C-alpha positions, 0 to 999 in steps of 0.5 A: 443508481437508486438512492436509498431514500426510495427504498421502502422501509429504510428510516432516515436514521438508519440511512444515516448510519449506513452513510457512515459506511459509505453506503448512499445507494441500494446497489452499494448496500447490495454489495455491502458483503459479510465478513463472516457467518454464525451457524444459527440454523441448528441447535447443540445439546449442552452435554454434546458441546465441544471446546472451541466450537462456536455454536447455538444453545437453547435452554432455561435460565436457573440462576443469575448473579452479579459478582464482584470479585476478582471483578464485576461480572454477570454470571448466568446458568442455563440448563437444557434436558442435558446439562448446565452451561454457564454464561460469563458477561464483563461488560453488561447493561441492566436491559441484559440482567432483566432479560436473563431472569431465572425461568426465562428461555434463552437461545444463545450463540458463541465459543465453548470455552472451559471455566472454573465451573465447567464448560461457559461462554463469555459475552454469547449473543442472546435472545428471548424465545419460546418452545416454538420459536422456529431456528433461521433457516440460513447462516446468519451474516456478520457485516462490517459495521460502525458504532451505532449500527447493530448487525440486525438493522443491517441484515434488515436493510440488505434484504430489503433491497435484495429485489430482482430489479437490482440484481440484474446483469450488466454484461453479456453472457459471453463474459462468463462463458468460459469460467463457469461461474454463477449468475449475479443474482444467485451470487448475491442471494447466497452470500447474503443468505446462505442456506444451512448446507452452504460450506462454511469454510469456502464461504469464510475463505472467499473460495466460494463460486459466489464469492468468485463471481463477485471478484471476477466482476470487481476486477473487471470493473478495475480493468474497464475504469483504467483502460478507459483512463488510458484511452482518455490519455490518448486523447489529450495533447502533448509535445511530440519530441523527435528522437534526436539525441545529440546532447544524450550521445555527448553524455554518454561519450562522457561517462565512466560506463556503458548502460546495460542492455536493460537500461538501452531497451528502456531509453528506447522505450521512453524515446518513442512515447516522447515522440507521441502527440499525447502524453507519455505516463510510464513507470520506470521501475528497477531494484536498488542500484539498477540505474535509473537516474541516468535513464531519466536523465537521458529522457530529460535530455530528449526534451532540453534539446527541443528547448522544453523544460524538465522537473524532477520531484523527489519526496526528500530533500536528501534524495533530491539533493542526490539527484541535483548533484549527480544530474549537475555533474553530468549535465553542467559540462554540456552547458545546461542550466539546472535549478534547485528548489526546496521548501526550506531554501533561503528566501533569496536563493528561492526567488532566484530558482522560481525567476530561472524556471519562470524565465526558461534559463533553468532547463531543469528544475530539481526539488522536492513537493515545492516544485508543486506550489503555485508560485512556481511558474515553467516557461514551457514544461515538457516533462515531469520525472517523479521519483518514488512516485508512490510516496506522493498524493494524487493530488500533488502529481496531478499539481506538476501535470497541470503546470504544462505550458501552452507554448503559444498554442490554441490547446494547453499542452499536458507535460510527459510523465515519467515515474519512477520506483525503486520498489519493484512492483509484483505482476498482479499490482502492475495488472491491476492498480497500474493498468492505465501506465505502461511499464518499464522495468529495468531487470539487470544490475551494472556490471562490477556491483558486488553481492551483498552479504545479509546476516541475521543477529540477535541484539545479545551479540551487540558486542560482536557487531561493535567490534565488526564496525570498528574493524571496518572503519579502521581498515579504510571502509565507512559504516551506517548504523541505521535506527528507527527512531529519534526520540525515546518512545515508550510504547515501543522501547526502541533504541534512539538515533540520538542515545545511539550517536551518544553512545558510540562517540563514548565506544569509539573515541578514535572514530569520526561519528556523524548523526543524520535524521529527518528532523535536523535542518536540511543545512545540517543534514546536507553538511553531514551527509557531504562529510560522510561522502567525502570520508570525513565521517567513518560511521554514520548513525542515521534514521531511515531518512537514508533509505533512498538516494544515498550513494556512498560507494566506500560505505560497505557495512550496514546495521539496522537496529530493531530490523524486525520492526520495519517493512520488507521495503524498507529494509531492501532499500536501507540494505541497497545503501551498501554494496555500491562500490567494489568492496565486499559489502554486509548488512546486519539485520539487529532483532530483538528475540523477546520483541519480534512478531511472527510477522517479523520473522517473516520478514526477516526470513525474506530479506535474508534469503533473498537479494532479488527485489521483485521476490521481495515485493512479492512476499511483501504484497503476501504479508502486508497485502495492496494497501500498504505497499502502495501507500494508497492513503494518499493515492486516491485509488479505492482498494478492492473489497472483494477481490484478492490479487493473490487467491484470484490472479486467475480471475485478473488474468482472465478479466484483461482481455475481456476488457479490452473486447468489452470496450470495443464492442459494448460501450452500454455494458461497460457504462452499466457495469462500471455504474454498478461497481464503482459509483460509491468510490473515486476514479480509478485514476493515476496522474 
């Protein structure tokens, strides 16, 4: 890599500004690509201007004034041989007033609008020219930037690194043979300095072959890195657990249900992984209610049967407690001791749990992020199960992995890892961001689950919904009423859980109404949830803390307030809290006609039309992009900057086998390619 300090013409101040964008090498600057382009290769006569188009005009300033009503503005009139164009600046500096004096020839670029006195441009770019000043010979790139770093400075910096030595190919020609893509040097040149006849539409929507070439290179780098991590994991050491399952068979014989074919298939895959001498890293995904917990429990029993401890971690206390109770009911009859560990435990109870984990009495520890803490020491940890894994940061998952015990061996053993997600992962995400994991899918629901009816209802029909809730509760069923906020927010003006709770108590004096939200003390939350599970509360007003892990089969009605404000994954998870028993279940999405955005309408349409978690996840990827879907603010995985998983799925399909072949045949090329593409980023690591 060439540091920027070796590039002649880059001042220390400019290098410092580039550093704010994460650009510290010439290669990184080369791959800092434009967001869009301006066509400053031609000058349009004022009489030929069209409303809404962005164009360049040249003329002489014939009038300038600063007006103060209705607000302060700099008004300039620019004239060419065919007419007058008005320029308006609401924010301006003395230097601009000095530049645009009457008699000065200017070249301006901006969007043509209709103004009070005719065509105008508001805040166009402007520069002083003479009649001999040539027009640009290439489209003008507009780059992502930061405060204090001008577009002109960025363009000059990029031009300094467009050198043949930095534009060599990193990979052999066969990699691109079947794709008919241009070479790297011409692609980079074209994107930074496109000729006037370059198709602007395909440049800006990134379908141009030059963009496609770089998108393919980026996806290939991602695949290479992820496969390297996959291979590195296979070189680590983990306890090889024999595929004996006496405990699992005893549990299955006690259960009132049988495993589905999909569950049986996944259990077999996990058992095979656990028998290997390197750490399993398997992602178990399945839709809401597909039965992931029993699969995880059977995996835990395989370790416990051979004397190894298991840790199961969940992101919230409500979810962790649900797991603890369910697992206790299954495992305690088998004589297995469990420990419960959260951050809010009383000191004595916590110390007792820590002691049981450290001395090996507790074979299964269930808890929240408290399991990460340094004071938690396992005697012999063999398996870490992480539920809703995308909610944990990369550092937290790594901390749990490092708690594997040596078990008296010379080499430290890493625990196996089983990560679970009730948010199905679209195929392209699975192929790219999860390429270093083995993925198991539970793709069928247990028999007896009744389909959930979803209804979209505007909030001006609230009285009808209240009547529906009352009827459900008086007929022996239970209901949820979900609110997005706990306290009043002037910015969003959303209905609050506290106000709703008070209102429901007033409207339904004969019903038992409960309230649960994230700011309650864990003991209070636990008491409310137990009362609801025991049918002592008929209507539960809640925030989205009930999104995952709550299992009350008698609850058959859910009302979600301000559904237009929630994400698709969250709506799907919430809806999955009903339909867990035999009764017909309904989820009512209350939305505000006034506050529902276009994206909000898209989400509501998707959730109304589909109960399929995978179809919903695909739509979520389309609406939100992979960043939010993965929770990458915490994950430690850098996002793709050029490639788009939906647009470029064909390139991802092509990159996967090529990456496998390169790793086997040309390690030097792999190293050079990763150096170019990933030098500025954290490693694409999953732990």
